[in-house]
C-alpha distance (Angstrom), angle and dihedral (degrees) to the residues before:
residue distance angle dihedral
M1 . . .
K2 3.76 . .
G3 3.74 117.1 .
V4 3.82 94.0 23.2
A5 3.80 111.2 119.7
L6 3.76 107.2 -163.8
D7 3.79 128.0 158.7
E8 3.72 125.5 -137.9
A9 3.81 93.2 -100.7
Q10 3.76 92.4 59.8
L11 3.79 93.2 48.1
R12 3.76 91.6 47.9
E13 3.80 90.6 49.3
A14 3.80 89.7 55.9
V15 3.82 93.2 48.3
D16 3.83 92.4 46.7
A17 3.87 91.5 49.7
V18 3.83 91.1 53.0
N19 3.80 89.7 45.7
R20 3.84 91.9 52.1
C21 3.82 90.7 50.0
G22 3.81 91.4 52.4
G23 3.76 93.6 -107.2
N24 3.85 93.2 -50.5
I25 3.81 101.5 141.5
A26 3.82 93.7 -174.9
A27 3.84 92.5 54.7
A28 3.81 91.2 44.9
A29 3.81 90.7 50.1
R30 3.84 90.8 53.2
A31 3.80 89.8 48.0
L32 3.83 91.5 53.5
G33 3.79 94.3 41.2
M34 3.76 97.2 -118.9
D35 3.77 136.4 109.6
R36 3.79 121.1 -87.9
Q37 3.85 95.4 -116.0
T38 3.81 93.6 55.2
L39 3.81 92.0 50.5
A40 3.81 91.7 48.1
K41 3.80 90.8 53.4
R42 3.85 91.0 50.9
V43 3.78 92.5 50.4
E44 3.80 90.2 50.2
R45 3.85 90.9 49.0
A46 3.81 89.1 48.9
K47 3.82 90.9 54.3
L48 3.78 90.9 50.0
N49 3.82 89.3 52.1
G50 3.79 91.1 49.5
I51 3.83 95.5 -110.8
K52 3.77 110.4 147.7
P53 3.82 131.6 171.1
P54 3.82 115.0 -98.5
E55 3.79 115.1 -93.5
R56 3.81 91.7 -121.4
P57 3.80 108.9 11.5
E58 3.79 115.4 -175.8
E59 3.81 90.1 -130.1
A60 3.78 94.5 51.9
R61 3.79 118.6 108.9
E62 3.76 137.0 173.0
F63 3.79 117.3 -82.9
D64 3.89 111.6 -94.5
P65 3.83 112.9 -164.4
E66 3.84 93.0 -160.7
A67 3.78 91.1 54.2
A68 3.81 90.4 53.5
L69 3.85 90.6 57.1
T70 3.73 121.1 91.6
S71 3.76 122.2 -103.2
K72 3.86 91.0 -104.4
R73 3.84 91.5 96.3
D74 3.81 90.3 51.0
R75 3.77 91.0 49.6
D76 3.82 91.8 49.1
R77 3.78 90.6 50.5
A78 3.78 90.7 48.5
R79 3.80 91.6 52.2
I80 3.82 92.9 48.9
A81 3.77 90.6 48.5
E82 3.80 91.3 49.8
H83 3.82 91.2 50.0
E84 3.77 91.8 49.9
R85 3.77 89.6 50.3
D86 3.81 92.1 52.1
V87 3.80 90.9 50.3
L88 3.78 91.4 50.7
L89 3.83 91.3 48.8
K90 3.82 91.3 51.7
K91 3.81 90.9 49.5
L92 3.80 89.4 49.3
E93 3.88 91.0 50.3
L94 3.85 91.2 49.5
A95 3.79 91.0 48.7
Q96 3.78 90.5 50.9
R97 3.83 91.6 51.2
R98 3.79 91.7 50.1
A99 3.75 90.0 49.8
E100 3.81 89.7 52.9
V101 3.80 92.0 49.7
L102 3.82 92.1 49.4
A103 3.74 89.7 48.9
A104 3.85 92.1 50.3
L105 3.80 91.0 50.5
G106 3.72 89.4 60.9
Q107 3.80 92.8 55.6
H108 3.78 123.9 88.9
V109 3.81 114.2 -108.0
E110 3.78 122.4 -165.5
P111 3.84 110.0 -123.7
I112 3.81 118.7 -119.7
R113 3.81 110.7 -99.7
I114 3.82 119.3 -154.3
A115 3.78 109.4 -158.7
P116 3.83 117.6 -147.3
P117 3.81 114.6 -111.5
S118 3.74 115.8 -91.0
S119 3.78 114.8 -103.9
K120 3.78 88.5 -135.7
G121 3.81 89.3 65.1
R122 3.80 96.5 53.0
R123 3.77 113.9 136.0
A124 3.78 122.7 -138.1
A125 3.80 114.6 -104.0
V126 3.81 139.7 167.3
A127 3.82 118.5 -137.3
V128 3.81 117.0 -133.1
L129 3.78 124.8 -157.0
M130 3.79 119.3 -174.5
V131 3.80 116.5 -150.6
S132 3.80 116.4 -179.5
D133 3.79 144.5 121.0
D134 3.78 93.6 38.7
H135 3.84 97.9 143.8
V136 3.79 88.5 -169.8
E137 3.81 98.2 -175.2
E138 3.82 96.7 43.1
E139 3.83 118.9 109.1
V140 3.82 120.7 -137.8
D141 3.79 110.1 -165.4
P142 3.82 109.2 -157.8
I143 3.81 89.6 -143.8
T144 3.79 90.2 68.6
I145 3.84 93.5 56.0
N146 3.79 103.7 35.2
G147 3.78 93.9 -96.6
R148 3.81 97.1 -63.2
N149 3.83 96.5 125.2
R150 3.77 142.4 13.0
Y151 3.82 126.3 -165.5
N152 3.80 135.4 176.2
L153 3.78 138.5 133.8
Q154 3.80 94.1 -72.9
I155 3.78 93.4 49.1
A156 3.81 91.5 46.4
E157 3.80 89.5 55.1
Q158 3.82 90.9 47.9
R159 3.75 92.0 50.0
F160 3.80 92.2 51.2
K161 3.81 88.6 53.9
R162 3.79 90.8 47.5
L163 3.80 88.5 50.4
G164 3.82 90.5 53.2
Q165 3.80 91.1 49.1
G166 3.78 91.4 48.6
L167 3.82 90.7 50.6
L168 3.82 91.9 51.8
W169 3.78 90.3 49.6
Q170 3.80 92.6 50.0
L171 3.82 92.4 49.6
E172 3.82 91.4 49.9
H173 3.80 91.7 44.0
H174 3.82 93.8 54.5
A175 3.83 96.2 38.9
G176 3.81 91.3 89.5
S177 3.80 92.7 60.2
Y178 3.81 104.4 28.0
D179 3.77 136.6 44.3
I180 3.80 99.4 -130.2
R181 3.81 115.2 -176.5
Q182 3.78 101.8 150.3
L183 3.79 137.6 50.3
L184 3.78 124.5 -154.7
L185 3.83 104.0 -153.7
W186 3.78 107.1 -170.2
L187 3.80 117.4 -158.5
G188 3.78 100.2 -162.6
G189 3.77 107.0 -178.5
D190 3.80 139.5 -97.6
I191 3.77 89.0 78.7
I192 3.75 84.8 145.8
T193 3.80 130.8 28.8
G194 3.77 101.6 -139.2
Y195 3.79 127.6 -176.6
I196 3.82 101.3 -65.8
H197 3.84 88.8 131.6
E198 3.81 126.2 45.2
E199 3.79 94.0 -126.7
L200 3.81 91.0 58.1
V201 3.78 89.4 67.3
E202 3.79 89.3 70.2
A203 3.82 99.0 25.9
N204 3.83 101.1 53.4
N205 3.80 119.8 86.5
L206 3.84 93.3 -139.7
S207 3.78 138.5 28.2
P208 3.82 116.1 -110.7
T209 3.84 92.9 -100.6
K210 3.80 93.8 50.3
A211 3.78 89.8 42.1
L212 3.83 87.8 58.3
L213 3.77 91.4 56.9
F214 3.80 91.5 46.8
A215 3.78 92.3 48.4
K216 3.79 91.5 47.1
R217 3.84 90.8 57.0
Q218 3.81 91.0 51.9
V219 3.80 95.5 49.8
V220 3.82 92.9 42.9
G221 3.80 89.0 52.2
L222 3.78 90.9 50.4
I223 3.82 94.4 50.7
E224 3.81 94.3 43.2
S225 3.80 90.2 50.9
V226 3.82 89.4 55.2
L227 3.79 92.0 48.9
A228 3.77 92.9 47.4
H229 3.82 99.8 46.6
T230 3.82 103.7 34.4
K231 3.77 138.4 54.2
L232 3.77 94.6 -132.2
E233 3.75 113.7 150.7
K234 3.81 97.3 -153.3
V235 3.81 138.2 19.7
L236 3.83 109.8 -161.7
V237 3.82 113.5 -162.2
P238 3.84 115.1 -167.8
C239 3.80 110.5 -175.7
N240 3.80 133.0 -155.7
Y241 3.77 123.7 -179.5
G242 3.80 119.6 -132.2
N243 3.74 134.8 -140.0
H244 3.81 96.9 -106.1
G245 3.78 102.6 59.5
R246 3.75 96.6 62.2
T247 3.80 130.0 126.4
T248 3.81 95.3 -137.7
A249 3.76 132.5 72.2
K250 3.82 92.8 -127.4
P251 3.81 123.6 41.2
R252 3.76 118.8 -100.5
I253 3.79 122.1 -140.9
Q254 3.78 107.8 -170.5
T255 3.84 94.0 29.5
G256 3.78 97.9 35.3
A257 3.81 93.7 123.8
D258 3.77 93.0 46.3
N259 3.81 90.9 56.5
S260 3.82 98.3 41.0
F261 3.82 124.2 108.5
E262 3.82 87.7 -163.5
W263 3.79 92.9 56.3
L264 3.81 84.6 56.9
L265 3.81 90.7 47.2
Y266 3.80 91.5 53.9
H267 3.80 92.1 52.0
M268 3.83 89.1 49.0
L269 3.82 89.2 53.8
A270 3.82 91.9 47.0
D271 3.79 89.8 52.7
H272 3.81 90.5 48.8
F273 3.86 91.7 55.6
A274 3.84 95.8 34.7
K275 3.82 90.8 114.9
E276 3.81 94.4 45.3
P277 3.85 106.9 91.6
R278 3.80 92.6 -166.1
V279 3.82 93.1 63.0
Q280 3.82 120.3 70.9
F281 3.83 124.2 179.4
S282 3.80 127.4 -156.2
I283 3.82 112.7 -173.2
A284 3.81 121.7 -165.4
D285 3.79 119.9 -132.1
G286 3.82 90.6 -169.7
S287 3.77 137.1 36.3
H288 3.83 94.7 -84.4
L289 3.81 132.6 53.8
Y290 3.78 127.9 -177.0
T291 3.80 126.8 -150.9
S292 3.79 127.3 -177.0
V293 3.77 118.1 -139.2
W294 3.80 103.8 -175.6
D295 3.83 104.0 -61.6
W296 3.81 93.2 -19.3
R297 3.78 118.6 96.3
V298 3.81 114.9 -150.8
R299 3.83 121.2 -159.8
T300 3.83 116.7 -158.7
T301 3.80 126.3 -168.9
H302 3.78 134.3 153.5
G303 3.76 91.5 -122.6
D304 3.80 103.6 -132.3
D305 3.79 91.1 118.9
L306 3.84 88.1 64.7
K307 3.79 106.8 90.2
F308 3.76 115.7 -144.4
H309 3.81 126.0 165.6
G310 3.77 100.7 170.2
G311 3.80 129.3 -87.8
V312 3.77 142.0 160.4
G313 3.82 94.8 -76.7
G314 3.84 92.7 49.1
L315 3.76 119.4 -152.6
V316 3.81 93.5 -28.8
V317 3.82 97.5 77.5
P318 3.83 98.6 52.7
L319 3.80 91.1 39.0
R320 3.80 91.2 54.5
K321 3.78 90.6 50.4
A322 3.80 91.8 47.9
I323 3.82 94.6 49.2
G324 3.80 90.2 49.9
Q325 3.84 90.6 53.5
W326 3.79 93.6 43.7
N327 3.81 91.4 50.1
R328 3.81 89.7 56.6
F329 3.79 87.2 60.7
K330 3.82 97.1 39.4
H331 3.73 124.8 -11.0
A332 3.82 122.4 -126.5
D333 3.78 129.5 -178.9
L334 3.79 92.9 -150.5
T335 3.81 133.7 23.9
L336 3.83 123.5 -158.1
M337 3.78 121.1 -166.2
G338 3.82 142.3 153.1
H339 3.79 132.9 -178.0
F340 3.85 97.2 105.3
H341 3.84 97.5 72.3
Q342 3.82 89.3 -138.1
F343 3.81 117.8 113.3
T344 3.78 108.0 -135.0
D345 3.82 126.5 171.7
L346 3.80 117.9 -159.1
S347 3.76 129.7 168.7
D348 3.78 94.4 -99.2
A349 3.81 102.4 16.5
V350 3.77 141.1 48.8
V351 3.81 122.4 -160.6
N352 3.80 112.0 -158.9
G353 3.78 127.8 -130.2
S354 3.79 121.1 -136.8
L355 3.79 139.6 -100.2
I356 3.78 93.7 -143.1
G357 3.79 94.1 54.6
Y358 3.80 128.0 -162.7
N359 3.81 116.4 -2.6
A360 3.78 141.6 166.7
F361 3.81 92.5 -83.4
A362 3.84 91.2 54.7
L363 3.77 89.0 51.1
R364 3.79 92.0 49.4
I365 3.83 94.2 52.6
R366 3.85 89.6 45.0
A367 3.79 94.7 -117.7
D368 3.79 118.7 171.2
Y369 3.75 115.2 -98.6
E370 3.81 113.4 -102.3
P371 3.82 127.9 174.0
P372 3.83 114.2 -123.1
Q373 3.81 109.2 -83.4
Q374 3.82 141.9 149.7
G375 3.76 126.5 -144.0
F376 3.81 124.9 -104.1
F377 3.82 131.0 176.6
L378 3.78 143.5 137.3
I379 3.78 131.4 -110.0
D380 3.80 106.2 -143.3
R381 3.77 112.1 -149.3
E382 3.80 91.5 -131.2
R383 3.80 104.2 27.4
G384 3.78 107.1 30.3
K385 3.81 124.2 -140.7
R386 3.81 113.9 24.4
E387 3.81 142.9 149.3
V388 3.84 95.3 35.7
S389 3.81 106.1 -169.9
P390 3.80 120.3 153.9
I391 3.80 118.6 -145.1
W392 3.80 117.1 -122.9
V393 3.80 110.4 -142.0
D394 3.80 100.6 -169.9
D395 3.81 125.8 76.3
I396 3.79 93.1 -151.0
D397 3.78 122.0 66.0
R398 3.80 100.5 -142.7
R399 3.82 90.9 -159.2
A400 3.76 87.5 80.4
A401 3.79 89.4 63.5
A402 3.78 92.5 61.3
């Protein structure tokens, strides 16, 4: 206590603070803004000086334990109350939204009406039908491919009829939106199978010469059906020979046309329709043929000169490389090809499916299963290739037999 100069007022203040806090020196020290030890010394000095708290001071009050606590509990309670209020407000907002939705459901809403396009606004277009990889005389025994396909002369004839029906349906379907006056009917090769392998001599249902006559009847029937049931002004028939219908054991490059049964078939067809002004044939003497459809140049090729032995990218990668090289020689906006029996639609190319469908050879090379189909699309005069929709030529989806 020595060295501390305190007056009576300061000592009494300390005693009164402790008295108001019910003798709790720590609470009194916080109330006065000093440390507990200093206050305790002042109270002890006050006692030595005979300063005591009044027996009944007006400021005195009973000790309240809650009042002696810090404000931390009050702050915690305030935060909890605020959180509970926020939760209740969110629940109220959600309930209001639900009420609005329920109220809207009870109101009448006009349905969206999509008007058909006006016939006056129809754009000019040319229909394109891809006919390739028919292999009309080849036999597909379902036993060899687990029952997923069957093919013979009768089925080949049925599929050609189905192809013609699908073509007529497509033309009628698109007539409301497009002004279609011409058909580009591409004959893309491998119409027949031929004898390029020894086993085909005994496996095929017809010899190459008789297969030509059978194939001719099918194509003639297809074209005559189009002429009889449509008002098309022109049927353009670009023709490419394939690698199967050849007269030699090994393929010829420079003399491919000279040794092709299909090249002969195309000339037979051209002679058949020689007096029909609406039908015009264009027969390739090489692997590529070019046809102009307005400002769009179309390249057609059977596709056997494109080498593909599998790979992660599939047919797309080698096809892209080939188109790039071909365009350096002569540019085309669109390339049509067959040979691979896998319908593939790219921006600037269409690879045709097949009429024969899946066979033992496809199974051996691990090709993906694909139902027999032939490509169909439109060439819009202003926008190019559109409405790509292949025509399935088999009533039964063999995938269900798996």
